[in-house]
ZATOR-106088 format. One record per residue (C-alpha): x, y, z. Coordinates in pm, whole numbers, padded with zeros to 5 digits, always signed. Layout:
# residues N
XYZ ...
# end
This chain:
# residues 481
+20633+04330+00439 +20480+04646+00579 +20185+04838+00432 +20396+05078+00227 +20601+04797+00072 +20284+04602-00012 +20130+04905-00183 +20448+04970-00382 +20477+04603-00482 +20120+04591-00610 +20167+04925-00783 +20475+04790-00961 +20261+04503-01092 +20025+04753-01253 +19736+04731-01007 +19503+05030-00995 +19476+05238-00681 +19120+05126-00620 +19216+04761-00650 +19513+04802-00418 +19299+04975-00158 +19032+04705-00182 +19292+04429-00156 +19479+04572+00144 +19188+04746+00311 +19349+05088+00278 +19178+05410+00169 +19265+05553-00170 +19430+05863-00026 +19689+05654+00157 +19753+05441-00151 +19794+05753-00363 +20033+05910-00114 +20270+05613-00122 +20247+05566-00497 +20301+05934-00575 +20602+05944-00347 +20757+05642-00520 +20631+05719-00872 +20969+05714-01050 +21043+05370-00907 +20723+05205-01037 +20658+05387-01362 +20558+05171-01656 +20698+05150-02006 +20727+05480-02180 +20833+05677-01871 +21194+05784-01912 +21259+05786-01537 +21104+05449-01463 +21234+05100-01496 +21145+04884-01793 +20801+04730-01813 +20779+04352-01786 +20625+04366-02133 +20932+04526-02291 +21118+04196-02364 +20805+04077-02545 +20751+04396-02746 +20782+04217-03081 +20524+03954-02984 +20280+04221-02864 +20326+04433-03177 +20263+04130-03397 +19948+04050-03201 +19820+04407-03226 +19874+04406-03602 +19668+04085-03618 +19386+04258-03431 +19423+04071-03100 +19279+04232-02788 +19482+04311-02478 +19305+04027-02294 +19400+03780-02566 +19760+03909-02564 +19779+03867-02186 +19651+03509-02212 +19900+03419-02486 +20194+03583-02309 +20115+03401-01985 +20063+03060-02147 +20332+03065-02415 +20604+03300-02289 +20593+03265-01911 +20485+03625-01860 +20454+03712-01488 +20307+04061-01513 +19944+04167-01483 +19674+04218-01740 +19674+04593-01667 +20043+04607-01752 +19977+04443-02091 +19680+04671-02149 +19881+04989-02082 +20174+04868-02291 +19943+04778-02582 +19770+05116-02557 +20105+05297-02577 +20212+05091-02878 +19878+05159-03044 +19908+05530-02983 +20246+05541-03151 +20145+05312-03438 +19807+05469-03518 +19777+05578-03881 +19596+05893-03990 +19262+05866-04165 +19269+05885-04541 +19056+06159-04691 +18825+06040-04966 +18742+06308-05221 +18502+06222-05504 +18491+06321-05868 +18198+06529-05996 +17880+06322-06022 +18037+06025-05847 +17868+06011-05507 +17565+06127-05310 +17558+06080-04931 +17228+06051-04742 +17133+06049-04375 +16861+06144-04125 +16874+06374-03826 +16621+06552-03605 +16419+06840-03741 +16284+07145-03556 +15983+07127-03326 +15638+07166-03481 +15369+07306-03253 +15005+07256-03349 +14705+07309-03117 +14928+07322-02813 +15102+06994-02899 +15466+06958-02994 +15608+06702-03232 +15955+06669-03379 +15993+06537-03735 +16292+06368-03896 +16530+06575-04105 +16632+06407-04431 +16941+06554-04593 +17136+06463-04907 +17474+06610-05001 +17670+06577-05326 +18020+06471-05222 +18207+06686-05476 +18031+07023-05466 +17863+06983-05123 +17531+07101-05264 +17253+06978-05039 +16884+06901-05024 +16681+06901-04701 +16331+06777-04623 +16140+06726-04298 +15927+06410-04280 +15726+06234-04012 +15842+05878-04083 +16148+05680-04190 +15966+05392-04360 +16080+05261-04698 +15829+05452-04908 +15906+05786-04738 +16281+05724-04765 +16262+05648-05138 +16046+05954-05207 +16299+06172-05023 +16586+06032-05228 +16383+06079-05545 +16302+06438-05451 +16673+06503-05394 +16771+06359-05734 +16499+06562-05906 +16617+06871-05718 +16975+06819-05840 +16854+06747-06193 +17054+06427-06231 +17176+06103-06075 +17512+06020-05920 +17695+05695-05992 +17664+05582-05629 +17444+05666-05331 +17590+05613-04983 +17332+05547-04713 +17330+05455-04348 +17215+05108-04241 +16860+05225-04168 +16594+04954-04162 +16398+05119-04442 +16681+05042-04686 +16897+04762-04542 +16749+04435-04419 +17080+04289-04297 +17383+04512-04242 +17707+04367-04377 +18010+04564-04491 +18097+04309-04758 +17756+04189-04879 +17462+04381-04728 +17105+04264-04791 +16918+04559-04935 +16545+04603-04923 +16416+04466-05259 +16224+04787-05316 +16545+04987-05275 +16717+04761-05530 +16435+04827-05777 +16471+05200-05710 +16844+05183-05786 +16777+04998-06113 +16512+05254-06210 +16754+05544-06161 +17065+05364-06287 +17269+05409-05969 +17433+05186-05707 +17338+05184-05338 +17637+05150-05102 +17557+05116-04729 +17830+05225-04491 +18007+04997-04249 +17798+04956-03931 +17899+05192-03649 +18144+05373-03880 +18009+05728-03929 +18333+05856-04084 +18251+05654-04398 +17992+05923-04469 +18158+06219-04306 +18030+06471-04559 +17664+06402-04480 +17736+06379-04105 +17871+06733-04127 +17587+06830-04362 +17314+06721-04122 +17486+06897-03833 +17520+07214-04043 +17147+07216-04127 +17050+07154-03765 +17279+07418-03620 +17253+07686-03888 +16895+07648-04011 +16676+07487-03746 +16829+07536-03402 +16602+07744-03179 +16321+07765-03434 +15957+07653-03409 +15716+07589-03693 +15341+07559-03718 +15334+07273-03970 +15552+07034-04163 +15491+07227-04484 +15609+07548-04317 +15933+07386-04207 +15999+07242-04552 +15932+07580-04714 +16186+07736-04477 +16443+07464-04553 +16402+07520-04926 +16470+07894-04887 +16761+07827-04653 +16926+07588-04901 +16894+07847-05178 +16995+08160-04985 +17241+08030-04727 +17373+07679-04794 +17422+07732-05169 +17581+08077-05140 +17840+07993-04871 +18209+07938-04939 +18264+07581-04824 +18548+07544-04576 +18703+07243-04751 +18661+07305-05124 +18707+07684-05078 +18451+07763-05346 +18092+07878-05353 +17873+07569-05337 +17616+07666-05600 +17878+07789-05848 +18083+07470-05814 +17769+07262-05857 +17642+07453-06160 +17971+07470-06349 +18135+07138-06257 +17908+06878-06099 +17570+06920-06267 +17711+06842-06618 +17864+06523-06476 +17537+06384-06335 +17363+06097-06511 +17034+06175-06683 +16710+06129-06490 +16470+05857-06611 +16162+05966-06801 +15922+05869-06521 +15929+05872-06145 +15969+05549-05953 +15628+05374-05945 +15450+05378-05615 +15380+05034-05471 +15375+04853-05140 +15610+04560-05088 +15572+04320-04795 +15667+03967-04695 +15382+03719-04684 +15344+03349-04605 +15156+03120-04845 +14873+02946-04657 +14777+02579-04682 +14510+02659-04940 +14781+02795-05172 +14685+03162-05124 +14846+03455-04948 +14661+03751-04796 +14694+04122-04863 +14444+04378-04729 +14192+04099-04657 +14196+03970-05017 +14360+03643-05122 +14594+03567-05412 +14718+03227-05530 +15083+03123-05548 +15249+02815-05705 +15190+02503-05491 +15560+02456-05412 +15553+02776-05203 +15291+02657-04952 +15419+02731-04601 +15704+02948-04730 +15756+03324-04728 +15735+03523-05050 +15747+03891-05146 +15419+04059-05241 +15425+04384-05439 +15095+04570-05476 +15007+04887-05662 +14672+05041-05752 +14581+04770-06008 +14802+04464-05975 +14947+04231-05714 +15276+04068-05811 +15436+03777-05626 +15812+03709-05607 +16027+03442-05446 +16320+03521-05214 +16544+03580-05517 +16290+03838-05643 +16198+03618-05940 +15832+03666-06046 +15606+03372-05960 +15259+03518-06016 +15056+03823-06118 +14695+03900-06025 +14450+04182-06077 +14358+04327-05739 +14029+04201-05597 +13797+04328-05326 +13840+04221-04961 +13709+03872-04899 +13755+03763-05264 +14000+03506-05402 +14216+03546-05712 +14328+03203-05829 +14543+03147-06138 +14491+02819-06328 +14865+02754-06343 +14881+02763-05962 +14651+02460-05924 +14836+02135-05864 +14753+01856-06111 +14625+01633-05830 +14392+01909-05708 +14253+02006-06050 +13908+01861-06128 +13896+01690-06471 +13590+01891-06573 +13787+02213-06508 +14039+02110-06772 +13781+02131-07047 +13633+01910-07321 +13955+01877-07523 +14142+01727-07230 +13865+01475-07157 +13831+01377-07524 +14206+01311-07544 +14183+01087-07240 +13890+00898-07396 +14089+00846-07719 +14350+00661-07513 +14089+00397-07421 +14038+00303-07784 +13903+00414-08119 +13539+00327-08042 +13553+00499-07701 +13696+00813-07857 +13437+00815-08135 +13153+00753-07888 +13275+01041-07667 +13285+01287-07958 +12942+01177-08080 +12798+01205-07729 +12914+01566-07694 +12785+01650-08041 +12440+01507-07962 +12400+01605-07596 +12606+01925-07572 +12911+02055-07389 +12734+02068-07054 +12748+01687-07034 +13121+01670-06965 +13053+01459-06658 +12948+01175-06892 +13304+01171-07029 +13437+01167-06676 +13214+00865-06604 +13345+00692-06918 +13702+00740-06794 +13608+00574-06464 +13466+00255-06626 +13807+00086-06685 +13835+00047-06306 +13556-00214-06309 +13526-00324-06675 +13800-00468-06900 +13902-00218-07165 +13833-00470-07443 +13472-00508-07328 +13438-00133-07295 +13572-00078-07646 +13330-00338-07786 +13037-00184-07594 +13128+00166-07721 +13116+00038-08080 +12774-00118-08022 +12637+00194-07853 +12772+00414-08130 +12608+00191-08391 +12273+00210-08211 +12300+00582-08146 +12282+00525-07770 +12467+00807-07592 +12362+00750-07231 +12632+00640-06990 +12404+00389-06822 +12349+00215-07161 +12721+00201-07223 +12780+00068-06874 +12515-00206-06925 +12656-00309-07262 +13006-00327-07121 +12889-00538-06827 +12714-00791-07060 +13042-00846-07245 +13043-01140-07494 +12672-01218-07442 +12578-00925-07659 +12579-01020-08029 +12539-00743-08281 +12319-00856-08571 +12326-00646-08882 +12097-00681-09182 +12272-00877-09456 +12254-00753-09812 +12352-01090-09970 +12340-01457-09865 +12390-01788-10057 +12043-01908-09965 +11869-01590-10068 +11804-01513-10432 +11883-01176-10570 +11581-00955-10630 +11674-00926-10994 +11594-01296-11040 +11236-01239-10937 +11197-00956-11183 +11312-01174-11473 +11065-01454-11382 +10783-01208-11366 +10851-01081-11718 +10887-01437-11853 +10550-01551-11718 +10381-01262-11879 
# end
């Protein structure tokens, strides 16, 4: 086989000119000359003058695979392994591309009812020059999907707080709330992008509940899902800001406000064929949901880990969490007065008043039972425990506190420790003796309990068979007289 035949044979198998030249050691011009001269003989599927592609007998299999979403590489592998295909991968790739071009469906236009949807996105603003330094802010823009009325604002950051304030400013500017808000998968609003079940920033979820709307992130890498705002951002950049310079952020925002009112609102939109402001005023504004009475409260929300001491840190102050969250991450939400703690399901697990840096805020309910000192539980708790030892122990404990005062709670704690070394029966007997004597020192009670049965309580007897009654002596005295 000579050089020309080899080039034509490899060309018929779908090899590229570069690959043929590399394989045969021939320059691309020579390869192209032979292939161009014999082009009708080696044309692939779809060329009316060429012979059939090796993929043509397997058209049905390839079409089925394309409908299932299989790649050309996967199709080539399956055809080679299961159908004895002898052609090249490039041949399958070209054939699949031609089938895809003929089978491609047009995009479906999605038009929204009045008050149904608001689309939001960021772009680049115009340069701001201050003291010889240039800085370019972000351009926030929101567009109502029905009337195309927009709101623009230049900001320095795209953090969560700035993003929410921009959305809030847009809703207040429109004078109402749409049923849904379509956003991009920016980090300020979406923690984990997922077309089916995205994980929204908890603060964004609270914002949506406050305004009674639903946040709908677009599919990742699918800008046509928010085509109206894509065009809206481009329109603001090209028509309002391109070629302009501003001396401050406030100056740029003032210009954008005037531009929205005098240019964007007065134009006849190319799709709806109506003046934007008139369509908004007469049709869409009445369909918007009412604004809430108050703005969304300002707070900071961050993830924090609960330390081994049961506290988590925020701005160098420390706040307690339930003991089961030690070593785990929680959400901390702080405003000017309070710090609120939430678990990963955003269920509240603690609330504290903000304290100064270096101080600890510890809630009683966050102390584990094994780490809570008995004295901290108060007199009632200790008295109840003493009552469990016996009636005399409970009575002695109450009398001790009454005589010695509430600051002697440690005596009750010592009483509760005695059953470790003294039988409860001896302790109960000793408590009765000490109560009878009015002895309310723990050391006396401990000594009486240690003596056990050797201690005999002797009470004065009022009557006895061997002792006459006093009345008998009085009678004798009167008789003798």
